[in-house]
C-alpha positions in Angstrom: 31.7 -84.0 -5.3 28.1 -83.7 -4.8 26.5 -81.0 -2.7 22.6 -81.4 -2.4 21.3 -78.0 -0.6 17.8 -79.3 1.3 15.2 -76.3 2.3 13.4 -77.1 5.4 10.2 -78.0 5.8 6.9 -75.4 6.2 7.2 -73.9 9.3 4.4 -71.9 11.7 5.1 -68.6 10.9 1.9 -67.5 12.4 0.3 -68.8 15.4 -3.4 -67.3 17.0 -2.6 -64.4 14.5 0.9 -63.5 16.1 4.0 -63.5 13.8 7.0 -66.5 15.4 10.7 -65.8 14.9 12.3 -69.2 15.1 9.1 -71.3 14.4 8.6 -74.8 14.3 7.2 -76.9 11.5 3.5 -76.8 11.1 1.4 -80.1 11.1 2.0 -80.7 7.5 5.9 -79.5 7.5 6.7 -82.7 9.8 4.9 -84.7 7.1 6.8 -82.8 4.3 10.1 -83.7 6.8 9.3 -87.3 7.2 8.4 -88.1 3.3 12.1 -86.3 2.6 13.8 -88.4 4.8 11.9 -91.6 3.1 13.1 -90.4 0.2 17.1 -90.0 0.9 17.1 -93.2 3.5 18.4 -95.4 0.8 21.1 -92.7 -0.6 24.8 -92.3 1.0 26.5 -88.7 2.3 29.5 -88.2 4.1 28.3 -85.5 5.9 25.3 -84.2 6.8 24.9 -80.6 8.3 22.0 -78.2 9.5 21.4 -74.7 10.3 20.9 -74.0 14.0 17.2 -73.0 13.5 14.2 -75.1 14.9 12.8 -75.5 11.2 15.8 -76.9 9.8 17.0 -79.3 12.5 12.7 -80.7 12.6 13.5 -80.8 9.0 16.7 -82.9 9.3 15.6 -85.0 11.9 13.7 -87.7 9.8 16.8 -88.1 7.8 19.5 -87.9 10.1 17.3 -90.9 12.0 17.4 -92.9 9.2 21.0 -92.9 8.6 22.0 -93.0 12.5 24.0 -90.0 12.4 23.9 -87.2 15.3 22.9 -83.7 14.6 25.3 -81.6 13.0 25.1 -77.9 13.6 27.3 -75.4 10.8 26.1 -71.9 12.5 27.2 -70.1 8.8 24.0 -71.9 7.5 21.5 -69.6 9.6 19.1 -67.6 7.5 18.6 -63.9 7.6 18.2 -62.6 10.7 14.5 -60.9 11.4 13.2 -58.3 13.4 12.6 -58.7 17.1 8.9 -59.1 15.8 8.1 -62.2 17.9 4.3 -61.7 19.4 3.2 -58.7 16.7 0.2 -59.1 14.7 0.9 -61.3 11.8 -0.8 -57.8 9.4 2.1 -55.9 10.5 4.8 -58.1 9.3 3.2 -59.1 6.2 3.3 -55.2 5.4 7.1 -54.7 6.2 7.5 -57.9 3.6 5.4 -56.0 1.3 6.8 -52.8 1.8 10.0 -54.2 1.3 9.2 -55.4 -2.5 8.3 -51.9 -3.2 11.7 -50.3 -2.8 14.5 -49.7 -5.2 16.7 -52.3 -6.4 19.6 -50.9 -4.3 17.7 -50.2 -0.8 16.8 -53.6 -0.8 20.3 -54.6 0.4 19.4 -52.8 3.7 16.8 -55.1 4.3 13.8 -54.9 6.9 14.4 -52.8 9.9 15.6 -53.7 12.7 16.7 -56.7 10.8 19.9 -58.2 9.1 20.7 -55.7 6.7 21.3 -58.1 3.3 24.2 -57.0 2.5 25.3 -58.4 5.8 23.9 -61.6 5.3 25.2 -62.5 1.7 28.7 -61.5 3.1 28.2 -63.8 5.8 27.3 -66.6 3.9 29.9 -66.2 1.4 32.6 -65.8 4.1 31.0 -68.7 5.9 31.1 -70.7 2.9 34.6 -69.7 2.1 36.2 -70.9 5.3 33.8 -74.0 5.8 35.0 -75.4 1.8 38.4 -74.3 2.4 38.8 -76.5 5.3 38.1 -79.3 3.4 40.4 -78.5 0.8 37.5 -76.9 -1.4 38.9 -73.8 -2.6 38.6 -70.9 -5.7 42.0 -70.8 -7.8 42.8 -67.1 -7.0 44.4 -66.5 -10.7 41.7 -67.6 -12.1 38.4 -64.9 -13.2 36.5 -68.0 -13.9 34.8 -70.0 -11.5 37.5 -72.7 -11.3 38.2 -74.8 -8.2 40.4 -77.0 -6.4 38.5 -80.2 -4.7 41.4 -82.3 -2.7 38.5 -84.9 -2.3 36.2 -85.1 -5.5 34.1 -88.2 -4.6 32.8 -86.4 -1.5 29.1 -85.7 -0.6 27.6 -83.1 1.4 24.3 -82.2 2.4 23.3 -79.1 4.4 19.6 -78.2 5.4 19.3 -74.7 5.8 16.9 -72.2 4.0 15.7 -70.4 1.1 17.9 -67.4 1.7 21.0 -69.4 2.5 20.6 -71.8 -0.3 20.5 -69.6 -2.9 23.4 -67.4 -1.7 25.5 -70.8 -1.5 24.5 -71.2 -5.2 25.6 -68.5 -6.0 28.9 -68.9 -4.5 29.8 -72.2 -6.0 28.6 -71.1 -9.7 30.5 -68.2 -9.0 27.2 -65.5 -10.1 27.1 -62.2 -8.8 24.6 -62.0 -6.0 21.2 -59.7 -5.8 19.3 -58.7 -2.9 16.5 -61.2 -3.9 18.3 -64.4 -4.0 14.9 -66.3 -2.4 13.0 -64.6 -5.1 15.4 -65.3 -8.0 15.7 -68.9 -7.2 12.0 -70.2 -6.1 12.8 -73.2 -3.6 10.0 -75.0 -2.1 9.8 -76.2 1.8 11.4 -79.6 2.2 12.8 -79.5 -1.5 16.4 -80.9 -2.8 18.7 -78.9 -4.9 21.4 -80.8 -6.4 25.2 -79.3 -7.5 28.0 -81.6 -8.8 31.4 -81.0 -9.1 32.8 -81.1 -13.2 36.1 -81.8 -14.1 38.0 -79.2 -16.0 42.0 -79.4 -17.2 43.0 -76.9 -14.6 40.7 -77.9 -11.9 36.8 -78.4 -11.4 33.5 -76.2 -11.8 30.2 -76.7 -10.1 27.0 -77.2 -12.3 23.7 -77.5 -10.8 21.9 -80.3 -11.7 18.4 -79.8 -10.3 16.6 -77.0 -8.6 13.8 -77.3 -5.9 13.4 -81.3 -6.2 10.1 -81.8 -4.7 9.2 -85.0 -6.2 8.9 -86.8 -2.7 5.7 -84.7 -2.3 2.1 -84.8 -3.5 1.3 -81.5 -5.3 -1.2 -80.9 -2.7 1.5 -80.7 -0.2 4.1 -79.0 -1.9 4.0 -75.0 0.0 6.5 -72.3 -0.5 
């Protein structure tokens, strides 16, 4: 089994000095998305799933067009939910993110005031991934303390077009790593990047291996952002 975790291209977080919640892609982001689609157009995938947020849907559009696929939204892939600060001055939201960085480690589980707590976000992604994969015959062996999986269809290939936070928690989920309240800072994942995880056969099941993280070879260095 191969799982591709794609992060959305660069969004337009700020317009006219105001913060945007659920933003579209920037001009550069649309270029990044097109180059991502061009790179993957000749590869074969069984399924492509997309987060419900606008920036991921716009990122996935060129890829889906190349493969002549309809958009399939998977709700559990949604990024951590921000506070209701749409239209606020950008310097206000930037300060809130910087203030969060200064918190004690355990306090960071609370997340941004007014937004989804990080502990709830992490639990949501783990629960969503468990249900999603389980419905496809992919599940952890309960008797194992190690990350050993059952996989009914080991030749299946899946693509998730999602977010830095979502993809980081999914990496932990698949590899059996302990999560932290700063996953998107522990795993540095660029816009429009490709992270590849593959299943490795064991004597009593499968385990997942991180093949590469944040592959950006389809973008010129001047076009890479995070």
